[in-house]
C-alpha positions, -999 to +999 in steps of 0.1 A: -270+003+328-257-011+360-263-049+349-245-043+318-214-030+338-217-055+364-216-081+340-184-063+322-168-066+353-173-100+363-166-113+329-131-094+330-126-107+363-132-144+353-110-137+322-083-123+344-085-153+369-086-180+340-057-168+323-035-161+355-050-189+378-022-212+374+002-188+388-021-183+417-025-221+429+001-240+411+036-246+428+062-224+410+090-246+398+117-217+401+111-218+439+121-252+441+157-258+449+175-283+427+211-291+418+218-281+383+248-305+378+253-342+381+265-338+419+245-328+449+247-300+475+238-290+506+243-267+535+259-273+571+258-241+589+278-218+570+296-242+550+281-250+515+289-283+498+285-277+461+283-305+432+296-335+452+300-366+431+323-398+432+339-412+402+352-448+401+362-473+374+362-503+397+335-499+424+360-497+449+382-468+445+367-433+438+375-396+433+352-373+454+346-342+430+333-314+453+335-278+465+333-265+499+325-229+508+332-216+543+308-183+546+319-179+580+340-154+593+360-182+613+381-212+600+365-243+603+375-282+604+349-300+584+345-337+587+336-359+557+324-395+566+318-425+546+316-462+549+349-479+535+384-496+541+401-478+566+437-474+566+441-504+587+423-524+560+390-529+582+358-521+570+342-491+588+335-453+589+362-434+572+369-400+584+385-370+565+391-335+578+392-308+557+406-274+571+388-241+556+400-207+564+373-180+566+357-173+532+378-200+517+363-222+487+381-254+484+376-278+455+390-316+450+389-336+422+391-312+391+421-314+368+440-287+383+431-294+420+440-324+444+420-356+444+402-367+476+404-404+473+376-425+491+387-463+494+367-496+495+333-480+488+321-511+473+296-492+450+295-495+414+288-466+390+248-455+391+245-461+424+243-435+456+269-435+482+258-419+519+286-393+526+283-372+560+295-337+564+295-318+595+318-291+615+319-280+648+289-287+672+262-285+641+243-311+630+257-325+600+239-336+567+239-368+549+242-366+512+235-394+486+264-387+465+260-401+429+287-428+417+297-423+382+321-437+358+344-421+334+325-426+302+313-393+298+342-370+284+338-342+308+350-369+336+372-395+315+405-376+330+390-369+366+389-408+376+410-417+407+447-423+402+458-454+421+476-449+453+513-447+452+530-481+462+566-484+469+586-515+457+620-523+470+647-515+451+675-539+443+703-517+454+692-504+485+712-471+494+714-483+531+742-504+539+741-525+570+766-517+597+779-551+609+773-551+649+802-551+674+811-587+689+826-594+721+864-601+721+882-621+745+915-601+760+945-622+760 
C-alpha cells in the first residue's frame, strides 16, 4: 500500500514537473525589455526617451522623431548630441538642448509637433546613427537610432522639411542714405 502511494506521488510530481518545467527553467520573454515600435528608447535618470528614430530622404538631412518624458519634480535641460554638420558648416559633434519642465512630455517630429532637424548626418536609410542623450551630472546614454525613409505610409508626411533660406528681393525696402560729403566754405 505504501509503495503504491509513493509511486503515485512520484508519478504526479514527475508529470507536474514535465508539464510546467519550461516555466521554471526557460527565460520568460515577457520579462525582457524591448521597444514595441520602429524607434528605440532609453532612460537617463528620471528622463525617458521613447520611440526615437530618424527619417531622411537624402541621407544628409533628417527629422528626429522622439518623445522625452521628464518624471522628475524639477525642470531639466537635456543634451542631444550626434555627429553631423555644425552651424558653421564643419563636421563634428552637434549639440541640441531641450528644456523640459517638471513632469513634461515633449514630442518632436509628428504631424502636430515641431521638427528637430539633424543636418549632415551622412547616414542612409537602413543604418543606425549614434545619438547621445544626457542631462545634469548623470551619465548619459548612447542610442543607436534607426534611420528610415518615407516609404512607409505612416512616415511619408514626416520627412524633414528643408530649412528656410532667404533670397534677396529685387526691390529692397531699405533705401540707402547718402553719406555726407565735405564741403568747402567760401
